NULUM-296798 format. One record per residue: residue number from 1; residue in three letters; x, y, z of N, C-alpha, C in turn. Coordinates in Angstrom, 2 decimals, always signed. Layout:
% residues N
+-------+------+---------+---------+---------+---------+---------+---------+---------+---------+---------+
! torlo ! sero !     nc1 !     nc2 !     nc3 !    cac1 !    cac2 !    cac3 !     cc1 !     cc2 !     cc3 !
+-------+------+---------+---------+---------+---------+---------+---------+---------+---------+---------+
!   NUM !  ala !       X !       Y !       Z !       X !       Y !       Z !       X !       Y !       Z !
...
+-------+------+---------+---------+---------+---------+---------+---------+---------+---------+---------+
//
This chain:
% residues 170
+-------+------+---------+---------+---------+---------+---------+---------+---------+---------+---------+
! torlo ! sero !     nc1 !     nc2 !     nc3 !    cac1 !    cac2 !    cac3 !     cc1 !     cc2 !     cc3 !
+-------+------+---------+---------+---------+---------+---------+---------+---------+---------+---------+
!     1 !  met !  -84.53 !  +85.52 ! -203.79 !  -84.41 !  +86.82 ! -204.54 !  -85.75 !  +86.12 ! -205.73 !
!     2 !  gly !  -86.29 !  +87.44 ! -205.08 !  -87.95 !  +87.89 ! -206.11 !  -88.14 !  +88.20 ! -204.59 !
!     3 !  tyr !  -88.62 !  +88.81 ! -204.38 !  -89.71 !  +88.91 ! -203.16 !  -90.92 !  +90.07 ! -202.89 !
!     4 !  gly !  -91.46 !  +89.24 ! -204.07 !  -92.89 !  +89.82 ! -203.79 !  -93.94 !  +88.77 ! -203.02 !
!     5 !  ser !  -94.50 !  +88.70 ! -203.62 !  -95.90 !  +87.50 ! -202.72 !  -95.36 !  +85.89 ! -202.26 !
!     6 !  ile !  -94.89 !  +85.66 ! -203.79 !  -94.45 !  +84.47 ! -203.27 !  -93.10 !  +84.21 ! -202.83 !
!     7 !  gly !  -92.16 !  +85.27 ! -202.97 !  -90.82 !  +85.35 ! -201.59 !  -91.72 !  +85.74 ! -200.25 !
!     8 !  ser !  -92.28 !  +86.32 ! -200.19 !  -92.92 !  +86.51 ! -198.92 !  -93.29 !  +84.98 ! -198.25 !
!     9 !  ala !  -94.13 !  +84.75 ! -198.99 !  -94.68 !  +83.15 ! -198.71 !  -94.22 !  +82.02 ! -198.20 !
!    10 !  ile !  -92.44 !  +82.04 ! -198.80 !  -91.50 !  +81.46 ! -198.66 !  -91.21 !  +81.86 ! -197.41 !
!    11 !  glu !  -90.74 !  +82.84 ! -197.16 !  -90.65 !  +83.63 ! -195.86 !  -91.02 !  +82.99 ! -195.09 !
!    12 !  asp !  -92.45 !  +83.10 ! -194.65 !  -93.21 !  +82.35 ! -194.00 !  -93.06 !  +81.13 ! -193.59 !
!    13 !  arg !  -93.33 !  +80.48 ! -194.51 !  -92.64 !  +78.82 ! -194.60 !  -91.38 !  +78.56 ! -193.60 !
!    14 !  leu !  -90.75 !  +79.63 ! -193.63 !  -88.86 !  +78.94 ! -193.68 !  -89.24 !  +79.13 ! -191.80 !
!    15 !  glu !  -89.61 !  +80.34 ! -191.66 !  -90.05 !  +80.80 ! -190.12 !  -89.65 !  +79.87 ! -188.82 !
!    16 !  pro !  -90.19 !  +78.66 ! -188.86 !  -90.45 !  +77.45 ! -188.41 !  -89.41 !  +76.86 ! -188.22 !
!    17 !  phe !  -88.27 !  +77.46 ! -189.16 !  -87.02 !  +76.53 ! -189.14 !  -86.16 !  +77.33 ! -188.70 !
!    18 !  asp !  -86.30 !  +78.39 ! -188.09 !  -85.27 !  +79.26 ! -187.30 !  -84.08 !  +79.69 ! -187.78 !
!    19 !  cys !  -84.52 !  +80.04 ! -189.26 !  -83.29 !  +80.32 ! -189.83 !  -82.73 !  +81.20 ! -189.82 !
!    20 !  ala !  -81.18 !  +81.36 ! -189.64 !  -80.30 !  +82.21 ! -189.13 !  -80.53 !  +83.93 ! -189.48 !
!    21 !  arg !  -80.25 !  +82.87 ! -190.42 !  -81.28 !  +84.56 ! -191.85 !  -81.28 !  +85.03 ! -192.70 !
!    22 !  val !  -82.56 !  +85.31 ! -192.65 !  -83.10 !  +85.30 ! -194.21 !  -82.95 !  +87.15 ! -194.97 !
!    23 !  val !  -82.54 !  +86.76 ! -196.08 !  -82.23 !  +88.27 ! -197.34 !  -82.43 !  +88.46 ! -197.91 !
!    24 !  arg !  -83.21 !  +89.38 ! -198.69 !  -84.58 !  +89.29 ! -198.98 !  -83.97 !  +90.43 ! -200.76 !
!    25 !  val !  -84.28 !  +90.44 ! -201.87 !  -83.64 !  +90.72 ! -202.67 !  -84.71 !  +90.96 ! -203.55 !
!    26 !  ala !  -85.27 !  +92.00 ! -204.11 !  -86.52 !  +92.17 ! -205.86 !  -85.89 !  +93.51 ! -206.26 !
!    27 !  arg !  -86.65 !  +93.47 ! -207.28 !  -86.52 !  +94.88 ! -207.94 !  -86.91 !  +96.37 ! -207.79 !
!    28 !  ser !  -87.69 !  +96.10 ! -206.32 !  -87.64 !  +97.23 ! -206.12 !  -87.37 !  +97.04 ! -204.70 !
!    29 !  pro !  -86.24 !  +98.22 ! -203.81 !  -86.25 !  +97.63 ! -202.79 !  -87.00 !  +98.23 ! -202.00 !
!    30 !  arg !  -86.96 !  +97.90 ! -200.67 !  -87.89 !  +99.13 ! -199.42 !  -87.44 !  +98.20 ! -198.14 !
!    31 !  his !  -87.83 !  +98.81 ! -197.15 !  -87.96 !  +98.53 ! -196.01 !  -89.20 !  +97.69 ! -195.51 !
!    32 !  thr !  -89.20 !  +96.41 ! -194.73 !  -90.46 !  +96.02 ! -194.36 !  -90.60 !  +95.55 ! -193.14 !
!    33 !  ala !  -91.54 !  +95.31 ! -192.34 !  -91.47 !  +94.47 ! -190.90 !  -90.47 !  +94.13 ! -190.50 !
!    34 !  arg !  -89.93 !  +93.05 ! -191.72 !  -89.14 !  +91.80 ! -191.32 !  -87.49 !  +92.26 ! -191.77 !
!    35 !  gly !  -87.47 !  +93.41 ! -192.94 !  -86.19 !  +93.99 ! -192.89 !  -85.78 !  +94.55 ! -194.15 !
!    36 !  pro !  -84.81 !  +95.18 ! -194.14 !  -84.41 !  +95.71 ! -195.66 !  -85.01 !  +94.44 ! -197.04 !
!    37 !  val !  -85.51 !  +94.83 ! -198.33 !  -85.33 !  +94.32 ! -199.26 !  -84.12 !  +95.05 ! -200.33 !
!    38 !  his !  -82.98 !  +93.94 ! -200.15 !  -82.26 !  +95.07 ! -201.39 !  -82.80 !  +94.87 ! -202.69 !
!    39 !  pro !  -81.84 !  +95.68 ! -203.50 !  -82.19 !  +95.63 ! -205.10 !  -81.65 !  +95.03 ! -205.71 !
!    40 !  val !  -82.15 !  +93.98 ! -206.67 !  -81.10 !  +93.15 ! -207.58 !  -79.54 !  +93.27 ! -207.47 !
!    41 !  ala !  -79.44 !  +94.81 ! -208.23 !  -78.12 !  +95.59 ! -208.19 !  -77.12 !  +94.82 ! -207.04 !
!    42 !  ala !  -77.19 !  +94.59 ! -205.62 !  -76.75 !  +94.23 ! -204.64 !  -76.62 !  +93.02 ! -204.61 !
!    43 !  leu !  -76.88 !  +92.00 ! -205.11 !  -76.84 !  +90.08 ! -205.09 !  -75.45 !  +89.51 ! -205.34 !
!    44 !  pro !  -74.46 !  +90.24 ! -206.04 !  -73.03 !  +90.45 ! -206.37 !  -72.48 !  +90.23 ! -205.15 !
!    45 !  gly !  -72.91 !  +91.38 ! -204.28 !  -71.94 !  +91.09 ! -202.62 !  -72.84 !  +90.24 ! -201.89 !
!    46 !  leu !  -74.06 !  +89.88 ! -202.36 !  -74.82 !  +89.00 ! -200.84 !  -74.34 !  +87.58 ! -201.50 !
!    47 !  leu !  -74.63 !  +86.77 ! -202.72 !  -74.22 !  +85.58 ! -202.97 !  -72.96 !  +84.92 ! -202.11 !
!    48 !  pro !  -71.94 !  +86.17 ! -201.65 !  -71.44 !  +85.40 ! -200.63 !  -71.40 !  +84.46 ! -199.85 !
!    49 !  gly !  -72.04 !  +85.49 ! -198.84 !  -72.62 !  +85.07 ! -197.64 !  -73.75 !  +83.89 ! -197.33 !
!    50 !  ala !  -74.83 !  +83.87 ! -198.80 !  -76.11 !  +82.89 ! -198.32 !  -75.64 !  +81.40 ! -198.64 !
!    51 !  asp !  -76.09 !  +80.39 ! -198.06 !  -75.99 !  +79.07 ! -197.81 !  -76.93 !  +78.56 ! -198.90 !
!    52 !  val !  -77.97 !  +78.99 ! -198.75 !  -79.38 !  +78.77 ! -199.82 !  -79.98 !  +80.46 ! -200.66 !
!    53 !  val !  -79.56 !  +79.67 ! -201.75 !  -80.47 !  +80.91 ! -202.81 !  -81.89 !  +80.67 ! -203.49 !
!    54 !  val !  -82.68 !  +81.19 ! -202.66 !  -84.38 !  +80.90 ! -203.71 !  -84.29 !  +81.57 ! -204.48 !
!    55 !  val !  -84.33 !  +81.49 ! -205.68 !  -84.78 !  +82.36 ! -207.07 !  -86.95 !  +82.27 ! -206.91 !
!    56 !  ala !  -87.41 !  +83.64 ! -206.90 !  -88.60 !  +83.57 ! -207.06 !  -89.03 !  +84.51 ! -207.63 !
!    57 !  ala !  -87.77 !  +84.82 ! -208.83 !  -88.23 !  +86.39 ! -209.12 !  -89.09 !  +85.85 ! -211.15 !
!    58 !  pro !  -89.57 !  +86.75 ! -211.33 !  -90.00 !  +87.10 ! -212.47 !  -89.01 !  +87.17 ! -213.57 !
!    59 !  leu !  -89.38 !  +86.03 ! -214.84 !  -88.30 !  +86.39 ! -216.04 !  -88.84 !  +87.32 ! -216.44 !
!    60 !  thr !  -87.42 !  +88.75 ! -216.70 !  -87.55 !  +89.77 ! -217.28 !  -86.22 !  +89.99 ! -217.94 !
!    61 !  glu !  -85.89 !  +91.00 ! -218.54 !  -84.85 !  +91.28 ! -219.19 !  -83.70 !  +91.69 ! -218.34 !
!    62 !  glu !  -83.99 !  +92.27 ! -217.13 !  -83.02 !  +92.09 ! -216.27 !  -82.27 !  +91.14 ! -215.13 !
!    63 !  thr !  -83.44 !  +89.49 ! -215.52 !  -83.43 !  +88.78 ! -214.67 !  -82.68 !  +87.61 ! -215.35 !
!    64 !  arg !  -82.95 !  +87.91 ! -217.09 !  -82.42 !  +86.61 ! -217.73 !  -81.17 !  +86.30 ! -217.52 !
!    65 !  gly !  -80.54 !  +85.06 ! -217.20 !  -79.14 !  +84.68 ! -217.45 !  -79.04 !  +85.41 ! -215.81 !
!    66 !  leu !  -79.99 !  +85.57 ! -214.98 !  -78.85 !  +86.84 ! -214.27 !  -77.92 !  +85.30 ! -213.16 !
!    67 !  leu !  -78.30 !  +84.56 ! -213.20 !  -77.66 !  +83.31 ! -212.07 !  -76.26 !  +82.68 ! -213.34 !
!    68 !  gly !  -75.44 !  +83.31 ! -213.96 !  -74.46 !  +83.43 ! -214.83 !  -73.51 !  +82.91 ! -214.00 !
!    69 !  ala !  -71.99 !  +82.24 ! -214.96 !  -70.74 !  +82.01 ! -214.24 !  -70.68 !  +82.98 ! -213.05 !
!    70 !  arg !  -70.65 !  +84.12 ! -213.44 !  -69.92 !  +85.27 ! -212.31 !  -70.93 !  +85.03 ! -211.45 !
!    71 !  asn !  -72.12 !  +85.08 ! -211.53 !  -73.09 !  +84.89 ! -210.20 !  -72.83 !  +83.97 ! -209.31 !
!    72 !  leu !  -72.75 !  +82.74 ! -210.48 !  -72.61 !  +81.27 ! -209.18 !  -71.47 !  +81.01 ! -208.68 !
!    73 !  ala !  -70.40 !  +81.89 ! -209.71 !  -68.52 !  +81.73 ! -209.05 !  -68.88 !  +82.62 ! -208.09 !
!    74 !  arg !  -69.38 !  +83.22 ! -207.73 !  -69.84 !  +84.17 ! -206.02 !  -69.93 !  +83.43 ! -205.09 !
!    75 !  met !  -71.01 !  +82.43 ! -205.33 !  -71.94 !  +81.41 ! -204.40 !  -70.76 !  +81.07 ! -203.75 !
!    76 !  lys !  -71.04 !  +80.60 ! -201.73 !  -70.12 !  +79.89 ! -201.16 !  -70.15 !  +78.28 ! -201.86 !
!    77 !  asp !  -68.84 !  +77.73 ! -201.43 !  -68.75 !  +75.93 ! -201.63 !  -70.11 !  +75.62 ! -200.99 !
!    78 !  gly !  -70.35 !  +74.83 ! -201.37 !  -71.28 !  +74.08 ! -201.07 !  -72.73 !  +74.57 ! -201.13 !
!    79 !  ala !  -72.84 !  +75.73 ! -201.33 !  -74.20 !  +76.29 ! -201.53 !  -75.77 !  +75.45 ! -202.19 !
!    80 !  leu !  -76.34 !  +76.26 ! -201.82 !  -77.94 !  +75.51 ! -201.98 !  -78.09 !  +76.36 ! -202.99 !
!    81 !  leu !  -78.68 !  +76.33 ! -204.59 !  -79.14 !  +76.95 ! -205.75 !  -80.43 !  +76.64 ! -205.75 !
!    82 !  val !  -81.90 !  +77.12 ! -205.07 !  -83.41 !  +76.36 ! -205.88 !  -84.28 !  +77.57 ! -206.73 !
!    83 !  asn !  -84.26 !  +76.89 ! -207.65 !  -85.25 !  +77.80 ! -208.83 !  -86.73 !  +77.28 ! -209.09 !
!    84 !  ile !  -87.21 !  +77.84 ! -208.52 !  -88.94 !  +78.01 ! -208.36 !  -89.62 !  +79.19 ! -209.69 !
!    85 !  ala !  -89.06 !  +80.01 ! -209.95 !  -89.04 !  +80.86 ! -210.63 !  -89.33 !  +80.30 ! -212.18 !
!    86 !  arg !  -88.15 !  +80.91 ! -213.32 !  -87.98 !  +80.69 ! -214.83 !  -86.66 !  +79.84 ! -215.25 !
!    87 !  gly !  -86.95 !  +78.91 ! -215.80 !  -85.42 !  +78.30 ! -216.12 !  -84.50 !  +79.80 ! -217.01 !
!    88 !  pro !  -84.69 !  +80.53 ! -217.59 !  -84.12 !  +81.03 ! -218.03 !  -83.43 !  +82.06 ! -216.75 !
!    89 !  ile !  -83.63 !  +81.88 ! -215.68 !  -82.49 !  +83.11 ! -214.71 !  -81.45 !  +82.74 ! -214.81 !
!    90 !  val !  -81.50 !  +81.46 ! -214.75 !  -80.02 !  +80.48 ! -214.75 !  -79.58 !  +80.34 ! -215.81 !
!    91 !  asp !  -78.74 !  +80.51 ! -215.58 !  -77.75 !  +79.76 ! -217.26 !  -77.10 !  +78.34 ! -216.93 !
!    92 !  thr !  -77.70 !  +77.66 ! -217.27 !  -77.70 !  +76.46 ! -217.18 !  -76.35 !  +75.55 ! -217.37 !
!    93 !  gly !  -75.74 !  +76.13 ! -218.58 !  -74.47 !  +75.90 ! -219.21 !  -73.20 !  +76.35 ! -217.57 !
!    94 !  ala !  -73.52 !  +77.51 ! -217.34 !  -72.38 !  +77.87 ! -215.99 !  -73.12 !  +76.76 ! -214.91 !
!    95 !  leu !  -74.60 !  +76.81 ! -214.43 !  -74.67 !  +75.57 ! -213.49 !  -73.85 !  +74.13 ! -213.33 !
!    96 !  leu !  -74.24 !  +74.04 ! -214.73 !  -73.72 !  +72.11 ! -214.43 !  -72.29 !  +72.68 ! -214.46 !
!    97 !  ala !  -71.35 !  +73.62 ! -214.94 !  -70.17 !  +73.47 ! -215.15 !  -69.42 !  +73.12 ! -213.27 !
!    98 !  glu !  -70.64 !  +74.28 ! -212.32 !  -70.61 !  +74.08 ! -210.58 !  -71.14 !  +73.09 ! -210.34 !
!    99 !  leu !  -72.32 !  +72.59 ! -211.12 !  -72.15 !  +70.95 ! -210.53 !  -71.35 !  +69.81 ! -210.49 !
!   100 !  ser !  -70.90 !  +69.69 ! -212.08 !  -69.93 !  +68.73 ! -212.31 !  -69.05 !  +68.72 ! -211.04 !
!   101 !  gly !  -68.30 !  +69.68 ! -210.62 !  -67.45 !  +70.31 ! -209.84 !  -67.77 !  +69.93 ! -208.33 !
!   102 !  gly !  -69.29 !  +69.93 ! -208.56 !  -69.12 !  +69.40 ! -206.88 !  -69.17 !  +70.60 ! -206.31 !
!   103 !  arg !  -69.00 !  +71.89 ! -206.26 !  -69.25 !  +73.08 ! -205.62 !  -70.24 !  +73.37 ! -205.21 !
!   104 !  leu !  -71.36 !  +73.46 ! -206.42 !  -73.06 !  +73.80 ! -205.69 !  -73.60 !  +72.64 ! -206.00 !
!   105 !  arg !  -74.86 !  +72.66 ! -205.11 !  -76.26 !  +71.81 ! -204.91 !  -77.12 !  +72.27 ! -205.83 !
!   106 !  ala !  -78.63 !  +71.74 ! -206.95 !  -79.18 !  +72.91 ! -206.64 !  -80.92 !  +71.82 ! -206.41 !
!   107 !  ala !  -81.58 !  +72.44 ! -206.83 !  -83.04 !  +71.64 ! -207.00 !  -83.68 !  +72.81 ! -207.74 !
!   108 !  leu !  -84.17 !  +72.16 ! -208.47 !  -85.13 !  +73.07 ! -209.91 !  -85.99 !  +72.20 ! -210.10 !
!   109 !  asp !  -87.26 !  +73.38 ! -210.24 !  -88.61 !  +72.80 ! -210.79 !  -88.55 !  +73.56 ! -211.89 !
!   110 !  val !  -87.74 !  +74.48 ! -212.53 !  -87.82 !  +75.00 ! -213.68 !  -86.49 !  +74.28 ! -214.56 !
!   111 !  thr !  -85.96 !  +75.00 ! -215.62 !  -85.36 !  +74.46 ! -216.47 !  -85.16 !  +75.10 ! -217.53 !
!   112 !  asp !  -83.89 !  +75.60 ! -218.08 !  -83.90 !  +75.82 ! -218.94 !  -82.41 !  +74.93 ! -220.42 !
!   113 !  pro !  -83.41 !  +74.21 ! -220.88 !  -85.09 !  +74.11 ! -221.49 !  -85.44 !  +73.73 ! -220.96 !
!   114 !  glu !  -87.19 !  +73.99 ! -221.38 !  -87.72 !  +73.09 ! -220.74 !  -89.04 !  +73.20 ! -221.72 !
!   115 !  pro !  -89.59 !  +71.66 ! -221.48 !  -88.85 !  +70.67 ! -220.49 !  -87.81 !  +70.04 ! -220.61 !
!   116 !  leu !  -87.43 !  +69.62 ! -219.61 !  -85.99 !  +69.18 ! -219.93 !  -85.88 !  +67.69 ! -220.62 !
!   117 !  pro !  -85.56 !  +68.18 ! -221.82 !  -85.43 !  +66.35 ! -222.86 !  -84.25 !  +65.67 ! -222.11 !
!   118 !  pro !  -85.20 !  +64.13 ! -222.42 !  -84.36 !  +63.19 ! -221.97 !  -82.67 !  +63.34 ! -222.35 !
!   119 !  gly !  -81.63 !  +62.78 ! -221.69 !  -80.50 !  +62.90 ! -221.99 !  -79.76 !  +63.41 ! -221.49 !
!   120 !  his !  -80.73 !  +64.79 ! -221.03 !  -80.24 !  +66.12 ! -221.11 !  -78.79 !  +66.10 ! -219.39 !
!   121 !  pro !  -77.81 !  +66.65 ! -219.65 !  -77.14 !  +66.52 ! -218.57 !  -77.72 !  +67.19 ! -217.17 !
!   122 !  leu !  -78.42 !  +67.96 ! -216.65 !  -79.59 !  +68.25 ! -215.80 !  -79.94 !  +66.67 ! -215.18 !
!   123 !  trp !  -80.22 !  +66.55 ! -215.97 !  -80.66 !  +64.34 ! -215.40 !  -79.42 !  +64.23 ! -214.18 !
!   124 !  thr !  -78.42 !  +63.70 ! -214.87 !  -77.12 !  +62.97 ! -214.31 !  -76.12 !  +63.92 ! -213.32 !
!   125 !  ala !  -76.56 !  +65.00 ! -213.69 !  -75.36 !  +66.29 ! -213.15 !  -75.36 !  +65.77 ! -210.95 !
!   126 !  pro !  -74.51 !  +65.45 ! -210.67 !  -73.78 !  +65.41 ! -209.08 !  -74.78 !  +67.01 ! -208.60 !
!   127 !  gly !  -75.65 !  +66.14 ! -207.32 !  -76.01 !  +67.51 ! -206.30 !  -76.98 !  +68.09 ! -206.77 !
!   128 !  val !  -77.79 !  +67.54 ! -207.99 !  -79.01 !  +68.23 ! -208.19 !  -80.29 !  +67.37 ! -208.00 !
!   129 !  leu !  -81.43 !  +67.98 ! -208.25 !  -82.45 !  +67.02 ! -207.81 !  -83.51 !  +68.66 ! -208.94 !
!   130 !  val !  -84.22 !  +67.73 ! -209.73 !  -85.29 !  +67.69 ! -210.47 !  -86.60 !  +67.81 ! -210.06 !
!   131 !  thr !  -87.28 !  +68.53 ! -210.57 !  -88.73 !  +68.16 ! -210.24 !  -89.70 !  +68.95 ! -210.85 !
!   132 !  pro !  -91.06 !  +68.26 ! -211.32 !  -91.80 !  +68.81 ! -211.90 !  -92.12 !  +70.59 ! -210.97 !
!   133 !  his !  -93.00 !  +71.31 ! -212.31 !  -93.10 !  +73.10 ! -211.64 !  -95.16 !  +72.74 ! -211.74 !
!   134 !  val !  -94.87 !  +71.63 ! -210.90 !  -96.43 !  +71.72 ! -210.55 !  -96.78 !  +71.90 ! -208.94 !
!   135 !  gly !  -97.01 !  +72.94 ! -208.96 !  -97.79 !  +73.57 ! -207.07 !  -99.50 !  +73.09 ! -207.00 !
!   136 !  gly ! -100.13 !  +72.98 ! -208.64 ! -101.35 !  +73.23 ! -208.00 ! -102.11 !  +71.84 ! -207.47 !
!   137 !  pro ! -101.72 !  +70.75 ! -207.64 ! -102.69 !  +69.73 ! -207.83 ! -102.29 !  +69.19 ! -206.28 !
!   138 !  ser ! -103.00 !  +70.32 ! -205.22 ! -102.48 !  +69.78 ! -203.50 ! -104.12 !  +70.18 ! -203.20 !
!   139 !  ser ! -104.05 !  +69.17 ! -201.42 ! -105.51 !  +69.16 ! -201.26 ! -106.24 !  +71.17 ! -201.00 !
!   140 !  ala ! -105.20 !  +71.83 ! -201.08 ! -105.53 !  +73.31 ! -201.35 ! -106.16 !  +73.86 ! -202.50 !
!   141 !  phe ! -105.55 !  +73.02 ! -203.33 ! -106.47 !  +73.83 ! -204.69 ! -107.55 !  +73.58 ! -204.88 !
!   142 !  pro ! -108.41 !  +72.79 ! -204.94 ! -109.54 !  +72.72 ! -205.34 ! -110.28 !  +74.20 ! -204.50 !
!   143 !  pro ! -110.45 !  +73.89 ! -203.40 ! -111.01 !  +75.10 ! -202.63 ! -110.42 !  +76.82 ! -203.13 !
!   144 !  arg ! -109.50 !  +76.48 ! -203.30 ! -108.62 !  +78.39 ! -203.53 ! -109.30 !  +78.32 ! -205.24 !
!   145 !  ala ! -109.40 !  +76.97 ! -205.85 ! -109.91 !  +77.44 ! -207.42 ! -111.03 !  +78.18 ! -207.19 !
!   146 !  lys ! -112.14 !  +77.10 ! -206.28 ! -113.49 !  +77.24 ! -206.24 ! -113.77 !  +78.82 ! -205.87 !
!   147 !  ala ! -112.98 !  +79.32 ! -204.81 ! -113.37 !  +80.69 ! -204.14 ! -113.45 !  +81.63 ! -205.53 !
!   148 !  leu ! -111.79 !  +81.91 ! -206.24 ! -111.74 !  +82.49 ! -207.30 ! -112.71 !  +82.15 ! -207.94 !
!   149 !  leu ! -113.60 !  +81.43 ! -209.16 ! -114.01 !  +81.15 ! -209.59 ! -115.37 !  +81.72 ! -209.26 !
!   150 !  arg ! -115.80 !  +81.41 ! -208.05 ! -117.05 !  +82.37 ! -207.35 ! -116.74 !  +83.80 ! -207.73 !
!   151 !  gly ! -115.40 !  +84.45 ! -206.96 ! -115.27 !  +85.63 ! -207.28 ! -115.58 !  +86.44 ! -208.59 !
!   152 !  gln ! -114.74 !  +85.83 ! -209.36 ! -115.19 !  +86.20 ! -210.52 ! -115.86 !  +86.24 ! -211.16 !
!   153 !  leu ! -116.47 !  +85.37 ! -211.03 ! -118.33 !  +85.39 ! -211.47 ! -119.09 !  +86.72 ! -211.30 !
!   154 !  ala ! -119.59 !  +86.98 ! -209.88 ! -119.88 !  +87.70 ! -208.98 ! -119.18 !  +89.30 ! -209.55 !
!   155 !  gly ! -117.80 !  +89.23 ! -209.88 ! -117.51 !  +90.35 ! -210.04 ! -117.86 !  +90.69 ! -211.68 !
!   156 !  phe ! -117.71 !  +89.62 ! -212.62 ! -118.73 !  +89.31 ! -213.77 ! -119.61 !  +89.96 ! -214.11 !
!   157 !  ala ! -120.52 !  +89.59 ! -213.04 ! -122.17 !  +89.80 ! -213.21 ! -122.11 !  +91.29 ! -212.28 !
!   158 !  leu ! -121.80 !  +91.62 ! -211.82 ! -121.75 !  +93.13 ! -211.30 ! -120.96 !  +94.15 ! -211.84 !
!   159 !  asp ! -120.52 !  +94.00 ! -213.07 ! -119.12 !  +94.58 ! -213.70 ! -117.91 !  +95.32 ! -213.26 !
!   160 !  glu ! -117.97 !  +94.83 ! -212.38 ! -116.28 !  +94.91 ! -211.31 ! -115.36 !  +94.64 ! -212.01 !
!   161 !  pro ! -114.25 !  +95.25 ! -211.90 ! -112.89 !  +94.97 ! -212.63 ! -112.53 !  +92.83 ! -211.74 !
!   162 !  leu ! -112.48 !  +92.38 ! -212.87 ! -111.71 !  +91.16 ! -212.47 ! -110.23 !  +90.99 ! -212.14 !
!   163 !  arg ! -110.24 !  +90.09 ! -211.40 ! -108.61 !  +89.48 ! -210.43 ! -107.90 !  +88.78 ! -211.90 !
!   164 !  asn ! -106.18 !  +89.02 ! -211.52 ! -105.47 !  +87.79 ! -212.40 ! -105.81 !  +88.44 ! -213.67 !
!   165 !  val ! -106.15 !  +89.35 ! -214.52 ! -106.68 !  +89.43 ! -216.14 ! -104.95 !  +89.85 ! -216.56 !
!   166 !  val ! -104.87 !  +89.02 ! -217.41 ! -102.72 !  +89.30 ! -218.44 ! -103.39 !  +89.75 ! -219.21 !
!   167 !  ala ! -104.49 !  +89.40 ! -219.93 ! -104.44 !  +90.28 ! -221.36 ! -106.14 !  +90.50 ! -221.77 !
!   168 !  thr ! -106.78 !  +91.56 ! -222.57 ! -107.61 !  +91.39 ! -222.98 ! -108.04 !  +91.76 ! -224.22 !
!   169 !  ala ! -108.77 !  +91.75 ! -224.70 ! -109.22 !  +91.71 ! -226.71 ! -109.29 !  +92.60 ! -226.57 !
!   170 !  val ! -109.31 !  +93.54 ! -227.72 ! -109.91 !  +95.14 ! -228.00 ! -111.08 !  +94.53 ! -229.25 !
+-------+------+---------+---------+---------+---------+---------+---------+---------+---------+---------+
//
């Protein structure tokens, strides 16, 4: 769920594992060389067939709470929910109910609330793995950061548009 650049990169990394079937879901339905990308509205009908649901979608009004009690209940028994996106996409209370009954499992590197306070029920819920949301500290980070910085400085010096601009001052 969330088939943009990150979702596509996840599929790249799953390829060597010979997954039987990958179903893609995004805000913008389309057809890719790998197959169709379904609209978010199709998610309820797709969840019952999923062994693993990987959430890589942005947090928007459309995605906030999208994986609440109704959609979590649609997931098959024993399915794994992996949230690497934003915590509020998943309703924590509804997820805890599914985890406590042993029906679902979860791997979470984002939670709601975040940071997850000491003593929160997710820390001890059965079938859940909570990890820190830190993708940067790897051997690949320094060369990529340096290349981005060089490119940004060169673009700035040449008065070219900068990459990854989030907001500008007026």
